[in-house]
N, C-alpha and C positions, 0 to 999 in steps of 0.2 A: 503494499499500499504506499509506504513512504517513498519507494522508488518511483512510483507513478506520479506522485505529487512533485518530486524533484524534476522528473522529465517534463512535466507540464509547465513548471516554472521556467525551465531552461528554454523551452519552445516559445513561451510567451515573451521572454526577454529578447530572444533572437528575432521574433516577429516585430516587436516594438522597435528594435534597432533598424530593421529593414524598412519599416514604414517611415521612420524618421529620415532615413537616408533618401528615400524616394520623394518625400515631400519637400525637403530643403531646396532642391534645385528649382521647384516651382516658385517658391518665395523669392529666390534670387532673380529669376526671370521676371516676376511681377514687379519687383523693385526696379529692375533695369527698364522695363516698359514705362513705368510711372515717371522715373527720372528723365527718360528720353522725352516724354510728353511735356514735362516742365521745361526742358531745354528748348524744345521746339517753340513753345509759347514765349519764352524769354527772347529767343532769337527773332521771332516775328515782331514782338513789341520793340526790340532794339532797332530792327531794320525799318520799321515804320517811322520811329522817331529819328533815326539816323538818316533816313532818306530825305528828310527835310534839309539836311546839310550835306548831302551826297556822301554819306559814310555808312556802308553796310558791311555785314559779316556774311560769309558764305554759309550755305547749309550743306553740311556733310556729317558723316557719323562722328568724327572727332569733335567738331564744334558743338554738335547737339549733346553729346555725352559730357563734354566739359561744362557747358552751360547747365545741364541738368544736375550733375553731381556737385558742382561748386556753387551754383546759383549766381547771385549778383557778382561775387568776386570772380567767378568764371567768365562772365561777360566782360568784366574789366580786364581780365588777363587776355582774353581774345582780342579786345579792342587795342590793348597795348602791343600785342604781337602783330596785329594788322597795321598799326601805325609804324612799327619798326620795319615792316616789310616794304612799306612804300618809300 
């Protein structure tokens, strides 16, 4: 009887670990999609305002992720790098 309980506990622990390993990539992907959406919104807003003075930032995966993960400081970094490139 005690062997059966031990085996059931081991199986439950292994299943719990497997489920957590399968769910974690979903949350990472969800976070990446949300941050990318924020980055796109920030770039659209910046390009709208920057278009008034003829200064825009390109849309590509690097700029979108930089703006998404860093937020306003990311936009400032991209602006500075764009300024240095000109």
